[in-house]
ZAPA-49138 format. One record per residue (C-alpha): chain; x, y, z; residue number from 1. Coordinates in pm, whole numbers, padded with zeros to 5 digits. Layout:
N
+-----+--------+--------+--------+-----+
! mol !     px !     py !     pz ! seq !
+-----+--------+--------+--------+-----+
!   A !      X !      Y !      Z ! NUM !
...
+-----+--------+--------+--------+-----+
This chain:
274
+-----+--------+--------+--------+-----+
! mol !     px !     py !     pz ! seq !
+-----+--------+--------+--------+-----+
!   A !  13265 !  10126 !  05795 !   1 !
!   A !  13569 !  10249 !  05985 !   2 !
!   A !  13673 !  10082 !  06308 !   3 !
!   A !  13586 !  10397 !  06505 !   4 !
!   A !  13237 !  10427 !  06351 !   5 !
!   A !  13177 !  10056 !  06414 !   6 !
!   A !  13270 !  10092 !  06782 !   7 !
!   A !  13043 !  10397 !  06813 !   8 !
!   A !  12754 !  10199 !  06666 !   9 !
!   A !  12819 !  09903 !  06895 !  10 !
!   A !  12827 !  10133 !  07198 !  11 !
!   A !  12503 !  10301 !  07091 !  12 !
!   A !  12327 !  09966 !  07053 !  13 !
!   A !  12464 !  09846 !  07386 !  14 !
!   A !  12351 !  10164 !  07563 !  15 !
!   A !  12011 !  10139 !  07399 !  16 !
!   A !  11963 !  09785 !  07522 !  17 !
!   A !  12073 !  09881 !  07871 !  18 !
!   A !  11816 !  10161 !  07878 !  19 !
!   A !  11544 !  09901 !  07836 !  20 !
!   A !  11678 !  09673 !  08108 !  21 !
!   A !  11458 !  09626 !  08411 !  22 !
!   A !  11569 !  09598 !  08772 !  23 !
!   A !  11694 !  09249 !  08840 !  24 !
!   A !  11403 !  09151 !  09064 !  25 !
!   A !  11271 !  08848 !  08876 !  26 !
!   A !  11313 !  08629 !  09186 !  27 !
!   A !  11085 !  08865 !  09376 !  28 !
!   A !  10840 !  08851 !  09084 !  29 !
!   A !  10846 !  08471 !  09088 !  30 !
!   A !  10779 !  08475 !  09461 !  31 !
!   A !  10474 !  08697 !  09400 !  32 !
!   A !  10344 !  08447 !  09145 !  33 !
!   A !  10369 !  08157 !  09389 !  34 !
!   A !  10039 !  08274 !  09539 !  35 !
!   A !  09867 !  08126 !  09236 !  36 !
!   A !  10112 !  07935 !  09012 !  37 !
!   A !  10236 !  07689 !  09278 !  38 !
!   A !  10599 !  07783 !  09212 !  39 !
!   A !  10586 !  07711 !  08839 !  40 !
!   A !  10759 !  08029 !  08714 !  41 !
!   A !  11011 !  08021 !  09000 !  42 !
!   A !  11110 !  07669 !  08894 !  43 !
!   A !  11138 !  07767 !  08528 !  44 !
!   A !  11357 !  08069 !  08604 !  45 !
!   A !  11578 !  07855 !  08828 !  46 !
!   A !  11621 !  07602 !  08548 !  47 !
!   A !  11703 !  07877 !  08296 !  48 !
!   A !  11964 !  08031 !  08526 !  49 !
!   A !  12131 !  08338 !  08376 !  50 !
!   A !  11998 !  08268 !  08029 !  51 !
!   A !  11618 !  08313 !  08020 !  52 !
!   A !  11648 !  08365 !  07643 !  53 !
!   A !  11649 !  07983 !  07628 !  54 !
!   A !  11282 !  07990 !  07731 !  55 !
!   A !  11165 !  07997 !  07369 !  56 !
!   A !  11383 !  07696 !  07283 !  57 !
!   A !  11268 !  07513 !  07594 !  58 !
!   A !  10903 !  07561 !  07499 !  59 !
!   A !  10973 !  07447 !  07144 !  60 !
!   A !  11130 !  07128 !  07268 !  61 !
!   A !  10819 !  07046 !  07471 !  62 !
!   A !  10835 !  06862 !  07795 !  63 !
!   A !  10740 !  07155 !  08019 !  64 !
!   A !  10483 !  07024 !  08261 !  65 !
!   A !  10231 !  07288 !  08366 !  66 !
!   A !  10088 !  07211 !  08711 !  67 !
!   A !  09735 !  07076 !  08708 !  68 !
!   A !  09644 !  07342 !  08966 !  69 !
!   A !  09675 !  07625 !  08709 !  70 !
!   A !  09535 !  07452 !  08401 !  71 !
!   A !  09395 !  07530 !  08153 !  72 !
!   A !  09704 !  07734 !  08075 !  73 !
!   A !  09931 !  07852 !  07794 !  74 !
!   A !  10302 !  07926 !  07795 !  75 !
!   A !  10412 !  08276 !  07694 !  76 !
!   A !  10750 !  08346 !  07535 !  77 !
!   A !  10693 !  08685 !  07370 !  78 !
!   A !  10604 !  09035 !  07480 !  79 !
!   A !  10240 !  09110 !  07554 !  80 !
!   A !  10212 !  09328 !  07245 !  81 !
!   A !  10305 !  09028 !  07030 !  82 !
!   A !  10127 !  08744 !  07209 !  83 !
!   A !  09826 !  08883 !  07393 !  84 !
!   A !  09558 !  08823 !  07132 !  85 !
!   A !  09653 !  08462 !  07055 !  86 !
!   A !  09713 !  08374 !  07422 !  87 !
!   A !  09381 !  08522 !  07533 !  88 !
!   A !  09198 !  08349 !  07248 !  89 !
!   A !  09351 !  08016 !  07349 !  90 !
!   A !  09243 !  08067 !  07711 !  91 !
!   A !  08891 !  08181 !  07620 !  92 !
!   A !  08841 !  07870 !  07408 !  93 !
!   A !  08911 !  07656 !  07716 !  94 !
!   A !  08654 !  07829 !  07936 !  95 !
!   A !  08306 !  07671 !  07940 !  96 !
!   A !  08070 !  07907 !  07759 !  97 !
!   A !  07833 !  07904 !  08057 !  98 !
!   A !  08105 !  08074 !  08265 !  99 !
!   A !  08151 !  08365 !  08024 ! 100 !
!   A !  07919 !  08653 !  08120 ! 101 !
!   A !  07723 !  08839 !  07854 ! 102 !
!   A !  07859 !  09166 !  07988 ! 103 !
!   A !  08234 !  09116 !  07981 ! 104 !
!   A !  08427 !  09287 !  08262 ! 105 !
!   A !  08709 !  09530 !  08176 ! 106 !
!   A !  09054 !  09402 !  08088 ! 107 !
!   A !  09334 !  09531 !  08309 ! 108 !
!   A !  09692 !  09569 !  08191 ! 109 !
!   A !  09971 !  09647 !  08436 ! 110 !
!   A !  10303 !  09695 !  08255 ! 111 !
!   A !  10653 !  09654 !  08398 ! 112 !
!   A !  10830 !  09955 !  08544 ! 113 !
!   A !  10730 !  10239 !  08311 ! 114 !
!   A !  11069 !  10413 !  08323 ! 115 !
!   A !  11221 !  10117 !  08137 ! 116 !
!   A !  10946 !  10061 !  07881 ! 117 !
!   A !  10771 !  10268 !  07619 ! 118 !
!   A !  10442 !  10241 !  07428 ! 119 !
!   A !  10561 !  10081 !  07105 ! 120 !
!   A !  10330 !  10090 !  06800 ! 121 !
!   A !  10265 !  09716 !  06845 ! 122 !
!   A !  10118 !  09792 !  07187 ! 123 !
!   A !  09854 !  10015 !  07029 ! 124 !
!   A !  09760 !  09732 !  06792 ! 125 !
!   A !  09743 !  09488 !  07083 ! 126 !
!   A !  09504 !  09710 !  07278 ! 127 !
!   A !  09279 !  09759 !  06974 ! 128 !
!   A !  09274 !  09385 !  06908 ! 129 !
!   A !  09184 !  09272 !  07256 ! 130 !
!   A !  08931 !  09554 !  07300 ! 131 !
!   A !  08742 !  09456 !  06986 ! 132 !
!   A !  08752 !  09082 !  07054 ! 133 !
!   A !  08728 !  09041 !  07429 ! 134 !
!   A !  08550 !  09349 !  07564 ! 135 !
!   A !  08180 !  09415 !  07536 ! 136 !
!   A !  07925 !  09681 !  07629 ! 137 !
!   A !  08076 !  09951 !  07846 ! 138 !
!   A !  08390 !  09758 !  07941 ! 139 !
!   A !  08728 !  09858 !  07802 ! 140 !
!   A !  09101 !  09816 !  07858 ! 141 !
!   A !  09232 !  09981 !  08175 ! 142 !
!   A !  09601 !  10051 !  08223 ! 143 !
!   A !  09736 !  10007 !  08578 ! 144 !
!   A !  10087 !  10156 !  08578 ! 145 !
!   A !  10294 !  10151 !  08894 ! 146 !
!   A !  10419 !  10507 !  08938 ! 147 !
!   A !  10519 !  10714 !  09236 ! 148 !
!   A !  10367 !  11060 !  09281 ! 149 !
!   A !  10699 !  11215 !  09178 ! 150 !
!   A !  10692 !  11019 !  08848 ! 151 !
!   A !  10340 !  11104 !  08738 ! 152 !
!   A !  10428 !  11412 !  08534 ! 153 !
!   A !  10689 !  11212 !  08340 ! 154 !
!   A !  10437 !  10933 !  08288 ! 155 !
!   A !  10166 !  11168 !  08164 ! 156 !
!   A !  10410 !  11337 !  07929 ! 157 !
!   A !  10517 !  10999 !  07792 ! 158 !
!   A !  10165 !  10877 !  07722 ! 159 !
!   A !  10007 !  11219 !  07662 ! 160 !
!   A !  09730 !  11172 !  07917 ! 161 !
!   A !  09526 !  11448 !  08075 ! 162 !
!   A !  09325 !  11415 !  08391 ! 163 !
!   A !  08959 !  11338 !  08332 ! 164 !
!   A !  08981 !  11288 !  07957 ! 165 !
!   A !  09137 !  11043 !  07717 ! 166 !
!   A !  09390 !  11145 !  07456 ! 167 !
!   A !  09399 !  11038 !  07095 ! 168 !
!   A !  09759 !  10932 !  07155 ! 169 !
!   A !  09670 !  10711 !  07452 ! 170 !
!   A !  09570 !  10358 !  07347 ! 171 !
!   A !  09382 !  10262 !  07662 ! 172 !
!   A !  09027 !  10345 !  07769 ! 173 !
!   A !  09141 !  10443 !  08116 ! 174 !
!   A !  09448 !  10474 !  08336 ! 175 !
!   A !  09460 !  10430 !  08714 ! 176 !
!   A !  09797 !  10468 !  08884 ! 177 !
!   A !  09901 !  10212 !  09144 ! 178 !
!   A !  10174 !  10282 !  09397 ! 179 !
!   A !  10520 !  10236 !  09251 ! 180 !
!   A !  10615 !  09957 !  09495 ! 181 !
!   A !  10289 !  09764 !  09453 ! 182 !
!   A !  10438 !  09487 !  09238 ! 183 !
!   A !  10789 !  09375 !  09144 ! 184 !
!   A !  10904 !  09601 !  08861 ! 185 !
!   A !  10980 !  09318 !  08620 ! 186 !
!   A !  10631 !  09165 !  08625 ! 187 !
!   A !  10359 !  09235 !  08370 ! 188 !
!   A !  09995 !  09135 !  08416 ! 189 !
!   A !  09701 !  09125 !  08176 ! 190 !
!   A !  09381 !  09024 !  08350 ! 191 !
!   A !  09007 !  08993 !  08296 ! 192 !
!   A !  08826 !  08932 !  08627 ! 193 !
!   A !  08671 !  08590 !  08661 ! 194 !
!   A !  08797 !  08470 !  08323 ! 195 !
!   A !  09173 !  08460 !  08263 ! 196 !
!   A !  09510 !  08610 !  08352 ! 197 !
!   A !  09849 !  08636 !  08185 ! 198 !
!   A !  10161 !  08697 !  08395 ! 199 !
!   A !  10497 !  08768 !  08233 ! 200 !
!   A !  10828 !  08810 !  08415 ! 201 !
!   A !  11082 !  09011 !  08216 ! 202 !
!   A !  11403 !  08843 !  08326 ! 203 !
!   A !  11747 !  08986 !  08251 ! 204 !
!   A !  11966 !  08771 !  08025 ! 205 !
!   A !  12343 !  08790 !  08073 ! 206 !
!   A !  12416 !  08735 !  07704 ! 207 !
!   A !  12211 !  09023 !  07567 ! 208 !
!   A !  12143 !  09238 !  07875 ! 209 !
!   A !  11785 !  09263 !  07760 ! 210 !
!   A !  11465 !  09166 !  07946 ! 211 !
!   A !  11334 !  08835 !  07814 ! 212 !
!   A !  10963 !  08751 !  07866 ! 213 !
!   A !  10901 !  08431 !  08060 ! 214 !
!   A !  10534 !  08382 !  08133 ! 215 !
!   A !  10219 !  08179 !  08158 ! 216 !
!   A !  09851 !  08247 !  08102 ! 217 !
!   A !  09579 !  08069 !  08295 ! 218 !
!   A !  09204 !  08030 !  08292 ! 219 !
!   A !  09199 !  07821 !  08607 ! 220 !
!   A !  08924 !  07970 !  08830 ! 221 !
!   A !  09124 !  07941 !  09153 ! 222 !
!   A !  09438 !  08094 !  09001 ! 223 !
!   A !  09243 !  08376 !  08836 ! 224 !
!   A !  09063 !  08445 !  09165 ! 225 !
!   A !  09392 !  08462 !  09356 ! 226 !
!   A !  09541 !  08711 !  09109 ! 227 !
!   A !  09219 !  08911 !  09116 ! 228 !
!   A !  09226 !  08933 !  09495 ! 229 !
!   A !  09579 !  09075 !  09481 ! 230 !
!   A !  09485 !  09337 !  09221 ! 231 !
!   A !  09159 !  09421 !  09399 ! 232 !
!   A !  09355 !  09489 !  09718 ! 233 !
!   A !  09590 !  09726 !  09533 ! 234 !
!   A !  09294 !  09907 !  09374 ! 235 !
!   A !  09125 !  09943 !  09713 ! 236 !
!   A !  09416 !  10170 !  09810 ! 237 !
!   A !  09359 !  10404 !  09515 ! 238 !
!   A !  09199 !  10746 !  09545 ! 239 !
!   A !  09014 !  10958 !  09292 ! 240 !
!   A !  09338 !  11144 !  09224 ! 241 !
!   A !  09492 !  10817 !  09103 ! 242 !
!   A !  09248 !  10807 !  08809 ! 243 !
!   A !  09470 !  10977 !  08552 ! 244 !
!   A !  09231 !  10946 !  08260 ! 245 !
!   A !  08920 !  10755 !  08150 ! 246 !
!   A !  08666 !  10744 !  07871 ! 247 !
!   A !  08324 !  10829 !  08018 ! 248 !
!   A !  08142 !  10640 !  07744 ! 249 !
!   A !  08329 !  10318 !  07806 ! 250 !
!   A !  08297 !  10349 !  08183 ! 251 !
!   A !  07929 !  10438 !  08173 ! 252 !
!   A !  07991 !  10749 !  08385 ! 253 !
!   A !  07730 !  11013 !  08311 ! 254 !
!   A !  07821 !  11366 !  08208 ! 255 !
!   A !  07636 !  11503 !  08513 ! 256 !
!   A !  07821 !  11283 !  08761 ! 257 !
!   A !  07947 !  11525 !  09034 ! 258 !
!   A !  08258 !  11316 !  09106 ! 259 !
!   A !  08331 !  11125 !  08784 ! 260 !
!   A !  08674 !  10993 !  08887 ! 261 !
!   A !  08532 !  10848 !  09208 ! 262 !
!   A !  08243 !  10692 !  09013 ! 263 !
!   A !  08482 !  10534 !  08765 ! 264 !
!   A !  08706 !  10399 !  09040 ! 265 !
!   A !  08402 !  10243 !  09205 ! 266 !
!   A !  08301 !  10089 !  08872 ! 267 !
!   A !  08632 !  09910 !  08814 ! 268 !
!   A !  08657 !  09799 !  09177 ! 269 !
!   A !  08309 !  09645 !  09144 ! 270 !
!   A !  08418 !  09462 !  08829 ! 271 !
!   A !  08632 !  09231 !  09044 ! 272 !
!   A !  08321 !  09098 !  09217 ! 273 !
!   A !  08238 !  08846 !  08947 ! 274 !
+-----+--------+--------+--------+-----+
């Protein structure tokens, strides 16, 4: 390969990585997590400094003490698409069976800033896996993207969603848009009310200029409740117009429902009262 072609390739790779970079707001994300994690992720990010890519090595070496207040818990060092199923399974196994309801509530997934991330094929597999294993009855997997009104057309084009109906190219059972400034843009949350939660901060690494996942999952009732209260508050601000798409069968919304979007929004808001 000629020197010029090699430089072009290096520039293309560098530009590609930069296009995936998230705003450098991981400190703000860690502050948000202090409501429930007692400063655990803030401490870990401070220890990692400018090189969060060392998180995987740090976990492998052991010695990370998870606060008793958020246990049972698991450490997360990969993207949600790669780790969700195993992390959720580990958390579920630590929940007393008497606390697991027969009718599982929906699972909610709020990704990082959507302009910096895309629905990779592995994400579709992740959604299918957790739906089949951890959802039951009429519950499903609900996406909660943070998008401003001006971004919604771009979002719908990206995920091929249409108001009031699900698309074969959209992996989730429903999508409800939260305000763009609801959460720090680098934070990702996967949550099942009353059962467990996974929070991942995608922190920028100076060496690769790529967001590195640093996270923790918890099945601690108090921590899960605190996260649920935050999400429930955000959902209370949503209107029917914020329901971008949903599967009526999964949501249990009848075909004759005069205001189906409003009925679905009420259904998922009620799911937090577990």
